[in-house]
BALOBA-1460 file (C-alpha; in Angstrom, 3 decimals):
// residues 73
<rec num="1" residu="m" x="0.003" y="0.000" z="0.002"/>
<rec num="2" residu="s" x="1.424" y="3.365" z="-1.036"/>
<rec num="3" residu="q" x="1.595" y="6.413" z="1.192"/>
<rec num="4" residu="y" x="-0.326" y="8.259" z="-1.512"/>
<rec num="5" residu="d" x="-3.344" y="5.894" z="-1.643"/>
<rec num="6" residu="t" x="-5.561" y="8.032" z="0.568"/>
<rec num="7" residu="l" x="-4.732" y="11.184" z="-1.364"/>
<rec num="8" residu="d" x="-5.338" y="9.445" z="-4.692"/>
<rec num="9" residu="r" x="-8.763" y="8.296" z="-3.516"/>
<rec num="10" residu="l" x="-9.640" y="11.795" z="-2.275"/>
<rec num="11" residu="i" x="-8.632" y="13.384" z="-5.587"/>
<rec num="12" residu="v" x="-10.659" y="10.936" z="-7.691"/>
<rec num="13" residu="k" x="-13.654" y="11.295" z="-5.340"/>
<rec num="14" residu="a" x="-13.530" y="15.106" z="-5.594"/>
<rec num="15" residu="l" x="-13.263" y="15.010" z="-9.376"/>
<rec num="16" residu="r" x="-16.198" y="12.589" z="-9.655"/>
<rec num="17" residu="k" x="-18.372" y="15.226" z="-7.935"/>
<rec num="18" residu="t" x="-17.286" y="17.984" z="-10.294"/>
<rec num="19" residu="p" x="-14.395" y="18.606" z="-12.661"/>
<rec num="20" residu="m" x="-11.925" y="21.117" z="-11.167"/>
<rec num="21" residu="n" x="-8.769" y="22.998" z="-11.944"/>
<rec num="22" residu="f" x="-5.641" y="22.689" z="-9.784"/>
<rec num="23" residu="t" x="-6.587" y="25.529" z="-7.428"/>
<rec num="24" residu="a" x="-10.132" y="24.356" z="-6.833"/>
<rec num="25" residu="l" x="-8.928" y="20.829" z="-6.217"/>
<rec num="26" residu="w" x="-6.314" y="22.109" z="-3.816"/>
<rec num="27" residu="s" x="-9.000" y="23.960" z="-1.814"/>
<rec num="28" residu="e" x="-11.059" y="20.819" z="-1.184"/>
<rec num="29" residu="d" x="-10.738" y="20.360" z="2.577"/>
<rec num="30" residu="d" x="-9.938" y="16.639" z="2.613"/>
<rec num="31" residu="v" x="-7.504" y="16.918" z="-0.236"/>
<rec num="32" residu="e" x="-5.683" y="19.872" z="1.238"/>
<rec num="33" residu="g" x="-5.457" y="18.233" z="4.637"/>
<rec num="34" residu="d" x="-3.882" y="15.087" z="3.249"/>
<rec num="35" residu="i" x="-1.461" y="17.073" z="1.032"/>
<rec num="36" residu="l" x="-0.264" y="19.048" z="4.046"/>
<rec num="37" residu="r" x="0.119" y="15.853" z="6.111"/>
<rec num="38" residu="l" x="2.261" y="14.291" z="3.362"/>
<rec num="39" residu="a" x="4.291" y="17.477" z="2.908"/>
<rec num="40" residu="r" x="5.239" y="17.443" z="6.603"/>
<rec num="41" residu="l" x="5.897" y="13.718" z="6.584"/>
<rec num="42" residu="l" x="8.012" y="13.692" z="3.426"/>
<rec num="43" residu="g" x="9.576" y="17.132" z="3.606"/>
<rec num="44" residu="r" x="8.341" y="17.952" z="0.096"/>
<rec num="45" residu="d" x="6.689" y="21.070" z="-1.317"/>
<rec num="46" residu="d" x="2.930" y="20.671" z="-1.017"/>
<rec num="47" residu="a" x="2.162" y="21.905" z="-4.549"/>
<rec num="48" residu="r" x="4.611" y="19.336" z="-5.974"/>
<rec num="49" residu="i" x="2.783" y="16.576" z="-4.131"/>
<rec num="50" residu="l" x="-0.570" y="17.445" z="-5.689"/>
<rec num="51" residu="d" x="0.976" y="17.949" z="-9.122"/>
<rec num="52" residu="g" x="2.772" y="14.587" z="-8.876"/>
<rec num="53" residu="r" x="-0.383" y="12.758" z="-7.843"/>
<rec num="54" residu="l" x="-2.395" y="14.327" z="-10.685"/>
<rec num="55" residu="q" x="0.261" y="13.175" z="-13.177"/>
<rec num="56" residu="a" x="0.374" y="9.670" z="-11.635"/>
<rec num="57" residu="l" x="-3.407" y="9.325" z="-11.794"/>
<rec num="58" residu="k" x="-3.355" y="10.600" z="-15.381"/>
<rec num="59" residu="k" x="-0.688" y="8.019" z="-16.296"/>
<rec num="60" residu="r" x="-2.855" y="5.269" z="-14.749"/>
<rec num="61" residu="g" x="-5.769" y="6.437" z="-16.911"/>
<rec num="62" residu="l" x="-8.017" y="7.413" z="-14.017"/>
<rec num="63" residu="i" x="-8.196" y="11.124" z="-14.804"/>
<rec num="64" residu="y" x="-7.376" y="13.490" z="-17.650"/>
<rec num="65" residu="y" x="-6.905" y="17.201" z="-18.254"/>
<rec num="66" residu="d" x="-9.115" y="18.709" z="-20.945"/>
<rec num="67" residu="g" x="-7.271" y="22.010" z="-21.190"/>
<rec num="68" residu="r" x="-9.310" y="23.776" z="-18.504"/>
<rec num="69" residu="v" x="-10.077" y="21.277" z="-15.724"/>
<rec num="70" residu="w" x="-9.220" y="17.831" z="-14.452"/>
<rec num="71" residu="r" x="-11.883" y="15.166" z="-15.033"/>
<rec num="72" residu="t" x="-12.307" y="11.470" z="-14.223"/>
<rec num="73" residu="a" x="-11.841" y="9.161" z="-17.168"/>
């Protein structure tokens, strides 16, 4: 089990409700809380964590970017 599993689930869950851009997704309470937890735990920049998870989910085919917002596939 990856340390990012919870965050990945929260991102996909939020995008299922409504497609969002990076900033809107960041401001989702559960997503932001888990990003900040991981940033403290890993010593990484919080924006890089969200960006990295979006790219990983995109690579797995779970989400895509349509030029304006992120959406579930």
